[in-house]
TORDREN-138388 format. One record per residue: residue number from 1; chain; x, y, z of N, C-alpha, C, O in turn. Coordinates in steps of 0.001 Angstrom, whole numbers, plus 524288, in hexadecimal, padded with zeros to 5 digits. Layout:
N
R   num   chaine    n.px    n.py    n.pz   ca.px   ca.py   ca.pz    c.px    c.py    c.pz    o.px    o.py    o.pz
R   NUM        A       X       Y       Z       X       Y       Z       X       Y       Z       X       Y       Z
...
This chain:
68
R   num   chaine    n.px    n.py    n.pz   ca.px   ca.py   ca.pz    c.px    c.py    c.pz    o.px    o.py    o.pz
R     1        A   86C59   D82B7   B7245   87046   D83EA   B763C   86F85   D899C   B77C9   86F62   D8D19   B747B
R     2        A   86F0B   D8A73   B7CC1   86E22   D8FC2   B7EAA   87331   D92E2   B7E9B   87775   D90B5   B7E2B
R     3        A   872A5   D97E6   B7F0A   87727   D9B60   B7F19   87AB4   D9A28   B83B5   87F7C   D9A39   B8333
R     4        A   8785B   D990B   B8834   87B73   D97D9   B8CDE   87E99   D92D1   B8C17   8831F   D9285   B8DB0
R     5        A   87C3C   D8EE4   B89A8   87F05   D8A00   B889D   8837E   D8AE0   B84C4   887BA   D88AC   B855D
R     6        A   88284   D8E0E   B80E4   88696   D8F37   B7D06   88B32   D9208   B7F8B   88FB7   D90D1   B7E6E
R     7        A   88A08   D95D0   B82F3   88E30   D98AE   B85A6   89132   D94FC   B8936   895FE   D953C   B8978
R     8        A   88E76   D919B   B8BE9   89104   D8DD9   B8F5B   8948B   D8A39   B8C30   898F3   D891A   B8DC2
R     9        A   89291   D8866   B87B4   895B5   D8513   B8447   89A94   D87EF   B8267   89ED7   D85B4   B8270
R    10        A   89A05   D8CCD   B80C7   89E80   D8FDD   B7EFC   8A270   D90C3   B8359   8A728   D907D   B8276
R    11        A   8A084   D91D5   B8809   8A409   D9290   B8C7E   8A701   D8D8B   B8DAC   8ABA3   D8DAC   B8EF5
R    12        A   8A450   D8922   B8D3B   8A6CF   D841A   B8E29   8AB0A   D831A   B8A11   8AF5C   D817A   B8B67
R    13        A   8A9D7   D840E   B8528   8ADB3   D8362   B8102   8B25A   D86FD   B81CA   8B6D6   D856A   B8110
R    14        A   8B145   D8BC7   B8343   8B57D   D8F89   B8429   8B914   D8DAA   B888A   8BDD9   D8E21   B8826
R    15        A   8B6C9   D8B8D   B8CB1   8B9F4   D8997   B910B   8BD70   D851B   B8F3A   8C20B   D84EC   B909B
R    16        A   8BB49   D817C   B8C24   8BE6D   D7D1D   B8A20   8C2BD   D7F19   B867E   8C726   D7D31   B86AD
R    17        A   8C178   D82E4   B8339   8C567   D850A   B7FB5   8C9BD   D87C7   B82BB   8CE53   D874F   B815E
R    18        A   8C84E   D8A9E   B86CF   8CC43   D8D27   B8A0F   8CFE1   D891B   B8C8C   8D49F   D89E2   B8CC0
R    19        A   8CDA7   D84CE   B8E70   8D0D7   D80A3   B90C0   8D476   D7E3A   B8CA8   8D90B   D7D38   B8DB4
R    20        A   8D254   D7D52   B87FA   8D57E   D7AFB   B83DA   8D9ED   D7EA4   B8247   8DE57   D7CE2   B8186
R    21        A   8D8D6   D839E   B81C8   8DCE2   D8766   B8056   8E10F   D87B3   B848D   8E5B3   D87FB   B8354
R    22        A   8DF82   D87A6   B8968   8E348   D87D3   B8DBA   8E6BB   D82EB   B8DB4   8EB75   D8340   B8E84
R    23        A   8E45C   D7E72   B8CC8   8E75B   D7992   B8C9A   8EB36   D79A7   B880E   8EFBA   D781D   B88AB
R    24        A   8E972   D7B6F   B837F   8ECF6   D7BBD   B7F00   8F15C   D7FA2   B7FFC   8F5CD   D7EBA   B7E61
R    25        A   8F02D   D83E7   B8295   8F438   D87BC   B83CF   8F854   D8564   B8773   8FD00   D864E   B86C6
R    26        A   8F692   D8263   B8B4C   8FA47   D7FDC   B8EDA   8FDE4   D7C1F   B8BEB   90298   D7BF9   B8CEA
R    27        A   8FBAC   D791D   B8850   8FECC   D757E   B8533   9029C   D7884   B81CB   90727   D7707   B814B
R    28        A   900C7   D7CB8   B7F78   90424   D7FDC   B7C16   908B6   D8236   B7F1A   90D1E   D8243   B7D2D
R    29        A   907B2   D8423   B83C9   90BDE   D865E   B8702   90FDD   D8220   B8860   91493   D8310   B882B
R    30        A   90DFE   D7D87   B89BF   9117D   D7933   B8B0C   914C9   D77B3   B8652   91980   D76E1   B86CD
R    31        A   91250   D7757   B81C2   91533   D75F9   B7D0C   91932   D7A28   B7BA7   91D77   D78E3   B79D8
R    32        A   917E7   D7F05   B7C71   91B98   D8334   B7B3E   92064   D82D8   B7EC3   924C6   D83C0   B7D02
R    33        A   91F91   D8189   B83AF   92408   D80DB   B8735   92778   D7C54   B856F   92C43   D7CB1   B8595
R    34        A   92501   D780E   B83C1   927F0   D738B   B81E2   92B11   D750B   B7D06   92FA7   D73AA   B7C95
R    35        A   928A2   D77D8   B7964   92B4F   D7979   B749D   92FF8   D7CF2   B75ED   9342D   D7C4A   B73B2
R    36        A   92F42   D809D   B7982   9338E   D8414   B7AFE   9380B   D80FC   B7D6B   93C9B   D8201   B7C49
R    37        A   936BC   D7D30   B80C6   93ACF   D79F7   B8334   93DA2   D76BA   B7F14   94269   D7633   B7F42
R    38        A   93AB4   D748D   B7B5A   93D1D   D717D   B772A   94094   D74DE   B73B6   944A9   D7314   B71E9
R    39        A   93F04   D79B0   B72C5   94246   D7D37   B6FAD   9476C   D7E53   B7276   94B8C   D7E77   B6FFE
R    40        A   94731   D7F1B   B7790   94C02   D7FFB   B7A84   94F85   D7B2A   B7A5E   95445   D7B9A   B79BF
R    41        A   94D24   D7693   B7AF2   95035   D71C6   B7AC1   9529C   D70FE   B755F   95717   D6F51   B74E5
R    42        A   94FA3   D7234   B7162   951A3   D71A2   B6C09   95634   D7559   B6B19   95A17   D73DD   B68B0
R    43        A   955C1   D7A26   B6CFD   95A01   D7DE7   B6C61   95EE4   D7BF3   B6F37   9633A   D7C6F   B6D31
R    44        A   95E33   D79BF   B73E0   962A6   D77B2   B76D3   96526   D7314   B73F3   969EE   D729B   B73CC
R    45        A   961ED   D6FB6   B71B2   96408   D6B46   B6EC6   966F9   D6D0B   B69E7   96B16   D6AE5   B68A3
R    46        A   964E8   D70EA   B672F   967A1   D72F0   B6298   96CE5   D754D   B6416   970C2   D74AC   B614B
R    47        A   96CFE   D7802   B6881   971E2   D7A49   B6A4F   975DA   D7603   B6B91   97A70   D766F   B6A2F
R    48        A   9740B   D71E7   B6E34   9778B   D6D8A   B6F7C   9797C   D6AE1   B6A8F   97E0C   D6966   B6A39
R    49        A   9760A   D6A43   B66B8   9779E   D67CA   B61D6   97BD5   D6B08   B5F1D   97FAB   D68E5   B5D29
R    50        A   97B1D   D7028   B5EFE   97F03   D7388   B5C8E   98440   D7321   B5F5D   9885D   D7329   B5CDE
R    51        A   9841C   D72C2   B6483   988F4   D7229   B677C   98B8C   D6CF5   B663A   99050   D6CAA   B65A1
R    52        A   9885A   D68D1   B65D4   98A85   D63A5   B64A7   98CCB   D6389   B5F2C   990F6   D6147   B5E5B
R    53        A   98A2D   D65E8   B5B6A   98C2B   D6612   B5611   99155   D6906   B5601   994FF   D6777   B534F
R    54        A   991A2   D6D45   B58F6   9967A   D7041   B5949   99AE8   D6D06   B5B80   99F5A   D6D7D   B59BA
R    55        A   999CB   D69C6   B5F51   99DD8   D6670   B6196   99FBB   D625D   B5DA6   9A46B   D6165   B5D37
R    56        A   99C1F   D6003   B5AD2   99D9C   D5C0F   B56FD   9A099   D5E79   B5277   9A42D   D5C06   B5064
R    57        A   99F3D   D6324   B50EA   9A218   D65B8   B4CB9   9A7B5   D66D5   B4E51   9AB41   D6673   B4B18
R    58        A   9A88D   D6833   B5340   9ADDE   D6948   B5500   9B12A   D6448   B54F4   9B5DF   D6487   B5402
R    59        A   9AEBF   D5FBE   B55F7   9B198   D5AD2   B55B1   9B304   D598C   B500C   9B741   D5785   B4F04
R    60        A   9AF90   D5AB3   B4C74   9B089   D5984   B46F3   9B4C5   D5CFB   B44A8   9B77E   D5B57   B410C
R    61        A   9B565   D61AA   B469D   9B92E   D654F   B4490   9BEBD   D6439   B466F   9C27E   D664F   B4445
R    62        A   9BF40   D60FC   B4A6A   9C47C   D5FBF   B4C7B   9C77C   D5C93   B4872   9C533   D59AA   B455F
R    63        A   9CC88   D5D2E   B4881   9CFEB   D5A37   B44E8   9CFAA   D5484   B4647   9CEE2   D5326   B4AD3
R    64        A   9D04F   D511E   B4268   9D045   D4B84   B43A5   9D50C   D4A1B   B46E9   9D900   D4CD7   B46C5
R    65        A   9D4B0   D45FF   B49BB   9D925   D444D   B4CF2   9DDDA   D432D   B4978   9DD39   D421C   B44D2
R    66        A   9E2A1   D4369   B4BB7   9E762   D42CD   B489D   9E7FB   D3D87   B45EA   9EAFC   D3D23   B422D
R    67        A   9E54E   D398D   B479C   9E60B   D3466   B4538   9E332   D33DF   B3FFE   9E36D   D2FB2   B3D9E
R    68        A   9E08E   D37E2   B3E22   9DDFA   D379E   B38F8   9E1A9   D38F8   B34B5   9E02B   D38F2   B3022
């Protein structure tokens, strides 16, 4: 294999690696956005759950009706 062929082969491999890295970076950025959105949704759900638990606790603390 001549030096020119070896350089051409290396350049070709480098181009494929650059494409692969760019594609993986795009996927990683997309996944990071999804994770951030899921974290926000999870925080909102936890907040709603805490509010709901607070509402149910206030019902439990009320005195029983007079017919007991």
